[in-house]
N, C-alpha and C positions, 0 to 999 in steps of 0.2 A: 126717570124722575116723575113724580106726581104732578099733574096739572094743578093750577091754583084752585080750580073748582073741586077736584078730587081731594086735595089737601084740606079744603074747608069742610067737606063732608066728614073726613076722617077726624078732624079736630072737634067737630060737633058731636060725633059719636063718642069721643073720649070724654067730653063734658058730661054726657048723659051717663056713661058707664061709671065714672067716678062718683057721681051723685047716687048711683044705684048701690054703691057699697062694695067697692073692691078694697085693695090694701095699698093706697097710693102714697103712703109716707111711713116714716119711722113709727113703729108700734101701732099701726093701723089707722083707720079713718079719723078717730078722735084722739090719737096719740096716747091711749091708755092701755094698749095691749088687748083690748076687748074686741072679739068678733061681734058685729052688730047683731042684735037679738033676733032679727027677722031671718038671718041666714042659717042654713043647715050646718050642724056640727056633728062630729062623730060621738057616739056614746061610749065607744071603746076603740082602741087602735086595731088595725087589721093584724092578723096573725103573721103575715109576711109582707115585706116591702113590695109595694106595687107602684113602680115608677112609670109615669107617662113618658118621661125623657130625662136624660142626663147628658150634659155637655161639658167639655173641658173649658176652664176659664183661667185667666192669669192670676197673679198674686194679688192679695188684698183681703180686707176684712169687712168692707161695706156690705150691708144687707140688701137684698133685692126688694123691689116694690112691684105691685101689679096694678095696672089701670087699663080698662078696656080689654082688648085681646092681646096685650103686650106685657112683657116683664122687662123692667129696666134695672140694669146693674152696672157696677163699676169694677174695673180690674186694671192690672198693669199689662200693657201691651208694648213691648220693645222700649221700656223706659219711660212710657207716658201713661199717666192716669187716663183711662178711656171709658167713656160712657157708651153703653150698648142698649139697643132696643131689640128684643127677641120675641118670637111668637110664643104666647102662653100655651098654645096647643101642642107645638112640637119642638120648641127651643131654637128654631131656625132664626139666624140673625137677619134683622130688617135693615138696621143701620148702626154705625158706630161713629163716635166723634171724640177727638182728643180734648182733654181738659187741662192738663198741666204736666210738668215734669214730676216723676215720682220722688218720694223721699224715703230714706231708710233710717231706722233706729234700732235699738237693742231689743225691742218688743216683737219684732217680726220682720218679714220680708218687705221690700219696697212695694207699695201699693196703696190704693185709696182705702179710707176708713169711714167716710161720711156717707150715710145712706141718701140716695137721691129722693126727690119727691115730685109728684105730678099733680097739677091742677088744671082742669080743662085741657086745652091744647098745648100746654107747655110743661116741660120737665126742667127741674132745677137741680144743680149738682155743685158741691164744694170740694175743692182739692185739699190735700193735706197742707199745702202751702198758702191756702186762703184765697184761691181764685173761685169766685161764685159766678156760675154761668146759668143763663136761661136759654133753653133751646126748644125748637118746635118738635112736638112729639111725632109728627108725620115723617120727617126726614132728617132731624137732628141739626138743622140749620141754626146758627147762633143768632139770638135776638138781642141780648144785651149781656154784659158782664161787668163785675166789680172786683177789685183786688183789695182784700182786707189790709194788706201791708202798704201798698202804694197809694191807695185812695182814702184809707180810714185810719192810718197811723198805728196799726197793729204791729207786733213784733214777732218775727219768726227767725229763730237763730239755730234751730235744730238742737241736738242733744249736747249742749255745752254747759259746763258748770252747774249752777243751781237753777237753770231756767225753769219757770213754772208753766203748767198748763199747756195750751196749744203751741206756745213758743218752743216747747221741748219735743213733743210727740206729734205735732200737727193737729189740724182741725178734724174733730170727730163728731161734733154735735150738729146734726142737720137742722137747718132753719125750720120755722113753722109758718104756715099760711093761715091768715085769718081775714076773711072778707077780701078786700082788694089789695092786701098788704102781705109782704113776706118779711118776717122778723128774724134776725140772726144775732147770735152772740159773736160779734166781729172781733172784739178784744182791743179796740182802739183805746189808748190810754189818755187821750186828749178829748174826752167827751163823746167817744164813739164806742163805748164798751158794748152797748146793745144798739142795733140800728134797725129801723123800720123802713123798708123799701116799698115803693110802688111796684107791684109785681108785673105790671105791663111793660115798664120802661127802665126800671132800676133807679129811678129818682129817689133820693133820701127824703122821707116824710118827716121823721124825727130821729134823733140820736140821743143817747143818755148814758151817763155814768162813765167812769174811767176803769171799770173792771176788766181785767185780763180774762181772755177766754180759757175755760177749762175744757172738759171733754163732753159735758152734758148737753143734751138738747133742750131748748126752751119749750115751755108749754103756755097755753092761753087758757085761763079759767076765771070764773067769777067766785071770789073768795070774800066772805064778810060783806057781801052786797056790792062789790066793786069788780068790774071786769079788768083783768090785769095780765101782764106777761111775767112769768116766773122763771128766773134763770139761776142756775147753780154755777157760779163763776169761781175763779181762783180765790177771790176774797170772801165768798160766802154765798148765801141764798138771798135773792132780792126779789121784790115785787114792784113792778112799774105800771103806771096807768096805761091801759091799752091805747087810749086815744092820743095822749101827749108824750108818753115816756117818762112822766114825772115820777120820782121815787116815792113809793108808798111806805115801804118798810125794808129793813135789812137785818139779817142775822149773820154776824161774822162766823166764818168757819174756815180754818186754815189747816193745811196738811203739807207734808213734804212734797215739793214739786207741784203743788196745786192739783193733786191727782183726784179730781172730782169728776166722776164719770156718770153716776146715776141720774137718769131723767127724773125730775121731781114728780111725786105722786100726790094728787090733790083729792082729799075726801072731806066734803063739807067745807069747814073753815080750818081744816088741818092740812098743812103742807109737810110732806115727808121727804127727806133727803138724807144723804149721809155718805160716808166713805169707810174704807177698811181701817183707817186710823182713828177716826172720830166715833164711829158707830152710827147705826141708823137713828135718825133724830126726828121727832115730831115737833113741828113749829105751829103754834096756835096763833091765828091772825084774828084780831078783833077791831071793832070801830074805836076811834080815838078822836072825839070831836068831829071835825070835818075830814079827818084823815084816818089812818090805820096805824096800829102797832102790832108787832109780832114778838113772841118770846118762846124760848125753848120750853116745851112741855114735858118731854121725856127723851132719854137716850137709851138705846139697847145695844150693848156691845156683843151680845150673843147673836145679833142679827146684822152685824157690821158687813154691809155689802162691799164688794171690791169693784168690779167693772161690769157687772150685770145690773139690769134695772128691774125691780120687782113690780108686781101688779096688785091692785086692790079689788076685793070682792066682799060685799056685805059688811063693811066696817073692819075688814081685816086686810093685812098686807102679807102677800106670799112672795118669797124670794129665795136667794141663795146666800148663806152665811159664811163665816170665816173657817168653819170646820168641814167644808164640803157638805154642808147640810141644807136641805130644803127647810124653810121655816114658815111659821104662821105667827103674826104679831097683831095684837089688838091695837087699832089705830088711835084710840082715845087714850090708852094708858101706857102703851109700849110693852105690855106684858107679853112674854114669849109663851104662846099657847101650845105649840108643839115644835119639835125639831126632828128631822130624819136624815141620816147620812145617805148619800146617793152615789151613783156612778159618775164621778167627776175626776178630772186630772188633779195635779198638785194643788194643795189648798191655797197657796198664794196666787195662783193663776186660774182657779176654778171659775167657770163661766156657765151661764144658762140663759137662753132666750125664752121668755114666757109669753103665752097667749091664753087669754081667758075664753073658754068655750062653754057658754051656758053655766051649768053647775060645776064644771070641771076646769082645771088649769092644765095646760099642756106645757111641758118644759123640754127644750132641746138642750141636752148637756154637751159639754165640750168634747166628750168622747163619742159624740154622734148617736146618743141614745135618746129616743123620745120617751117621756114619762107622762102618762095621763093620771092625774089624781084629783080627788074630790076637794072642792073649796069648802072644807069643813073646819070647825073651830076646836072640836074636842080631841081629835087625834088625826094622824096622817092616815089617809085611806087611799091606797093606790088602786087604780083600775087595771092598768097593764103597762108594759114596756115594749119597745121595739127598737132594735138596732137598725139605723138607717144610713149612716155615713161614717167617714173618717173623722178626725179631729176637726172641730169647728168652733168659731166664736161668732157665728152668724145668728142674728135674730130672724126667725122665719116670718114669712108673709103668708097669710091664708086668704084664698079667694076661690069661689066656685068649687068647694070641696077638695081643693088641692093645697098642699103645703109647699112653698117655694123657699129654698135655702141653699147655701153653699158650704162646702168644706174646704180644708186646706189652710193650715196655720203657718207652716214653715215653707210654703212654696205654692205652686199651682194647685188647683183643686177642681171641683165640679160644681156646677149649678144644676139643681134638680127640681123636678116637679113630682111630688109624691101624692098619690091618690089616697085620701082619707075617707071620702064618701063617694058613692056611685052617682 
């Protein structure tokens, strides 16, 4: 066991490392899928896969994150959702901690789906059943925990009847940290749809709305001059005041089973969200007296995302559409600028994880193919492709020239560190 002095030094080193720009949460340091501009990125993919390491992992879909010299990931170990810390250098396990009982549904094997996140000396994880835990990065010791169902009135009933959102397939949307607070789409229907916690001790700072949790992760952004939390819930897309949780605006959006998965993308005063049934939707937010109002600006059914989350570059949205197609959409008008069919699995379950690398976009397809293409508007321009894994629904993490991701959709898989730059 680490001494208290050594643990403090390790925690301090993690604080510095995260600030230096690792990949500590879902979709990267700022939750946009962008590699920070100061970091080195590849101009093209290597001709052959060059792995630093590959390790076997249990069932699950949760993506890994990287902070300091460690990779954090979740999987199923003997019927328990389990959080692991492994060495980024060689994949050797440093510690593991049980989070909750696993949950099985028709979409895949029993295992966790919600990506962990790291801030300073603490790592946070949410189970499918709604158990949120805060643990010490040095040794995995539990600091605090909250249960969305028992403590906040959320509903979890599993795959029964017409259950919507997280009550059907479990919690998928990782919380977001902003300043001293952790904000989660908890799904409590008695005023705790969205909850802001003190990240140090789990105390509730504010709670807001009665929205049931879907599968999308919340984001924090300044839109039309107001800093806010944007959530894609079972009931639609909402903007809440960051300081108080007060409702700023709401755009209703309903689909069968509340299958809202896409993390909202913010470009200026436009919020983009959508589903496979509704289509990709541009929501324009404007000032309205002392408040705000939002209205649907456009809908693109050609770019109707299913359960992957697109990225924005230069006023354009790049993502995966309903015809196994990579697409580029103008964020102001919703115009489809180009579409290109790619190497994906069946159209109804096609998936890709996107990472913006300078002037290029990297896509990891569900067939385990990496595609690097230019973030251009006039036409699809591919740099090159590389087969790197088996089937995967993982969103990759990029840190220190390495891409970290997992494969395995119908069972156990591998967690990998792939070298993209020297």
